[in-house]
N, C-alpha and C positions, 0 to 999 in steps of 0.2 A: 646454530643458529642466530642467523644476526637478523636484529628488529627495527627498521625503519619507516619512519611518514614519509611516503609519497610524496611529495609536492608538484611535481610534473607528469603527462604522461607519462608509457612505459608501456610498448608492445605486450608483453612480456607480463607482465599483471593482467590483460582482458585475455590474451591467450589462457592461464592459469583458469581465469573464472569462466571461459566459455567450454573449457574443457574438461571440467568438470562436472559431473551429471545437477550439483547442488549445487553450480554459479546459477544468480538470480541477477537481473539486470542492476538492481540495488547495488550488487557486488563489483560493479563496476565503479572506477576513478569517475569517470565524468555524472555517471549521479553525484557522488560527494560533490564533485565542485558546481554543477547546476544547483543544487540544495544551499550548498552555501554564496550561490549568485544569486539564486531570487530570493534568501530568507538574510541576506546578512548574517547566517550563522557559521561559525568557526567547524570544520571539519579537518578530522584526521584520519587515515587512508595508510593500515600499519599493513606494511610486507614483509613476510617473513622468507628469506634466505641461506641457500647453503654457503658455504666457501665458496663454491662456482658461481656463484651469485645468478641459479634458478632459482627460479620462484617454487614455496612451499606448503605459503598458505595467505589469506588475507582477513581483515580484520579493521572492516571502516567505523569511526564515530563520528559522532556529529554532538559541542557539545554548547547546551544548552543555558542561558544565566541569566533569568527571568527575578524581576519583583516578586511576580504573582506567586512563579509555579518553582522557583526556585533553582541551583547550584546540577545540574546533571546531564549524564552525558547517554546516548544511546545510540546503539547499533542495528539498522538501521535508519537516521528520518523518513517521513513523508513516503513510507513503505513500510508492508507487512511482515518482511524478513529483512538480512542483514547482517545477521547472526557472525558468528567465526565460518569459515570455508578454511579447510582443509582435514586430511585424511588420518595425519600423525599427531601420534597424541604429543608429544614432545615439542612439536608444532602447537598444538594447540596449546598446552603449558605456558608458554614462551610467549606466545600474543596475548593471552588470554592476565600475564602476570603486569605486560607491558601497557598493558591498557591500564590495569589498575595504581601504577603508577602515574597514568598519565592525569589519573581522577582526582588522585592526591595532589600532584603538581597543581594542576587550577581549582582545585577545593570544591571538589563534585561530590556532592551527596551522598548519587547511588550515580551504578551505571543498569543501563536496559539492554539487554541481549536477544536478539526476538528470533527464535531456534524453532527449526522446527524440530529439531532431535534436543533432548535434555543435555545440557551440559554434565560434567563429573566431577562439579563443584560442593561446597554447601551455601547452595542460593537461596536466596525466596523465588518460589515458582510461580506462578497466576496461570490459572489454565481452565478463566472463562473465555477464552477468543480461540475461534477454530472456524477451517473454512471448508470448503469443497472440489476437489479435482475430480472433475470427469472428462477420461479418456477419450478423443475426438476417432470419427473417420474419417476420408478422404474421401468418402459421398454421404455425409450430411444428411440424406434417404435415411442412410442405416442405423442413423443416432436418433433421427427422428421418431421411427416404429416403436424406438423400444425404449423413450416416452412415455409418463402415465399417460392416458385419455383428460384425467384433470391437465396435465401441460399442454396438451393439444387443441384441446377446447380453448382453450384461453386465447390463444397466438391467432385460432380460427376467429374468434370473438374480435378480437383485435386489428383484424384484418378487416371484416365484414361493416368496421365500426367506420370505417376510413381511415385507419391508420396506415400510415405506412412509415419505413427509415429509411435511414441512409445515413454512410459515412465517409470520415474523412480527416481530413489534419487539421492546420493554422486556421483555414474560413470556418471551421465549423466552435470551433473556443468560446465565440461569445455567446453564441444557442445553448454549449454547455453551462456555459459558468452562471449563466444566468439561473437557467435551471436550478441549477446544483445549489448554487447560495440561496436559492429559495427550499427548498428542500432545509437544507442547515439552519436555516433560521428556527424554521419550525422545530428541532428540534436544538434546539439552544445552544449547537455546535459556533465557536466561532469559525466562518471558510478560509479554507486558506488565500492567497494573493494568489488570483489569474496570473501572474508575472511567473509561478512559479508550474503549474502547467504548458505554459506556452514556452518555456526553457526549455522543458523537459522536451516537450513536441521540438522545438529547435535542434538539439543536441542531439535526438534521437529520432530524425524523421520517417526513416525505416520499422521501426519498432515501438513510436506509439502512433493511439488513434483513435480516432474521437468517433460514438457512433451515434445517431438521435432517431426520436420516434418524435412525427409529427401528427397534426390534426389539422388536413388545411395548409395556409402554412406557420400556424403556433407551432413551437414547438412544445412537445409535453412529455418528454422522456430524453434522459441521454447518459451514456456511460462514457468513461476516460480507461482504455486499455493501454497495457503492453504487451509487448513480444518478445520473447528470448529465449535463446538455447530450449527453444522447442514445445517451452508454455508461452501461452497467454494469459496477462490477466486484468480480472478487473478490477482497477486498481480505484478507483470515484462513481458511484451512479446515482442517481436520483432520478424523482419523477412529479409529476404535479397531482400531487394528492386527490382536488377533484374531479381529475377526469382517472382514477386509479379502475373504477368501475368498466373501464374500454377495456384491462390489458395492457397500459403500455411496456410496461415489465417486464412481461414475459416475449412481446414481440421483442423490447430489447435485448435482450437474453439471449433468445435464439436469433436475432439478426449475428450477433456477435459470434456465439457458435460455429452458424453454419460460413459467415466468414473464412475464420480461422477452420476451417474443415476442411476449407476447396484451398488455403493457402497451406497446404499442408503440416500445419502444425500440431505436436501431439496430443497436447494434454490442454484442459480450459482448467484456469484457476478462477473458483467464482467469488476468489476477494477475503477477504477478513470480517469477522459476525461474531454478536456475542451468543454466548450457547442459548437454546430455548427462547430466541428475540421475537419479534415476527421477521427480521429479516432473514435468521437463524431457518426459523418456517419454511419459507418462500422459499430458499434454497436449497432446503431439505429433499424440497417435492420433487426434481430435478432429478433424484435417483445416484446424483453422484455420489461415492464413498467418502465420506467425511473424517476430514484431517486433524488432530488436536495440535495446538500452536503452544510452545512452549518458550511465555516470558518468564527469565530470570533474569534477579536482583542482586546487582552488589550493593552492600553500601556501608559509608565507611565504618569507622568502628567508636563507638557508644551514641550512631547514628537512626533516630526512628523512623522505618520506612514510609514514605506515604505515598502511596502510588494516585494519578489523576486522574481520574474518570468520573464521570458525566453525574453517575451514579450516589456518588461518595456523600455525605451528607457536608462536605466543607465547602460544596459547590453546588449542590443541588439549586440554593435558592439562586444563586447566581444563575444558573440554568433558567430558571422559568423567570427571569427577569430579561432576559436576553430574545428569551421567544415575544416574550409585548414591546421591543423596540421594535423602532420602521425598517423599515426593510435598509432603506440607504443607509440607516445607521450601520448597522452589521456586519454591512459591505465599507463601509468606509472605515469602521473600525476593527473591523475578523481580524484581515491580512497580519495587525499591528498585532493582538493577540495570539493566534496561531499558529506565527512563527515558533512561538515559545513550545507547540502541542504537534511537536513532528511525532 
């Protein structure tokens, strides 16, 4: 099996991802190229081929080299997923070995693999992240009737309060970004550059969408979704907390679910959350089955693994400081920092 680093589009690789039930939009070369273009990070797209040049596996990697956060690789950046994609053990082993060789060559301290299923290697395993997968129906009313009364009542409350929902593309990016950056500051998290979202919308115009909830002309909630291979994924979402009593989040999620039901999509992924967090509790109430995310880490020999999380004592003080900065400062500096937190 030959492993190569792909540097130009290859329809065979796109077809391999699309034909694999586990293939995600972030497994496509175009996602890696989009990330690299928007954040100026180096992407390595590993492809496994047999002697006949048929594709049997892919592994996307993004290299981060930062004074603040260290030198590491992640598969895949700015996504909940993106780990090894292959059903053949020998191909999995070959891609994994090549990834380690790349990491050693570039002096990376560790590699983060974002998997739905754990890799069978002696790796550090992080299991505090999970998501929920909701099976959709062609008729959204069938789902509506299955939701808890609490969910339906919150959606009705939002509508009775005058909230309305719309969806679209690039024309809604500014509305989305304004709300999302406000929420990121409140959480003490540097915001991603708007160029990343813009690049995704431009690269995947038929696979990405923005959903907005408004009170009159004011945007109070916003979500950014992608859709690929029968799955709709909530990538980023936020609401203005002072309007939460009107339940904009419930109307937002219902609008997303209803839209993708009518579009013939099979599954809705609520997006990554931390176990037992308020976000986890909100998503759990929709009744979708919980799905563990297996984030695994290879670390170079002798390297003490330091996982970057907002809850880490190492970063807790910085998070609190970030919350107190003026919004305009966080919007200016956030993209410079967050490109190294993919």
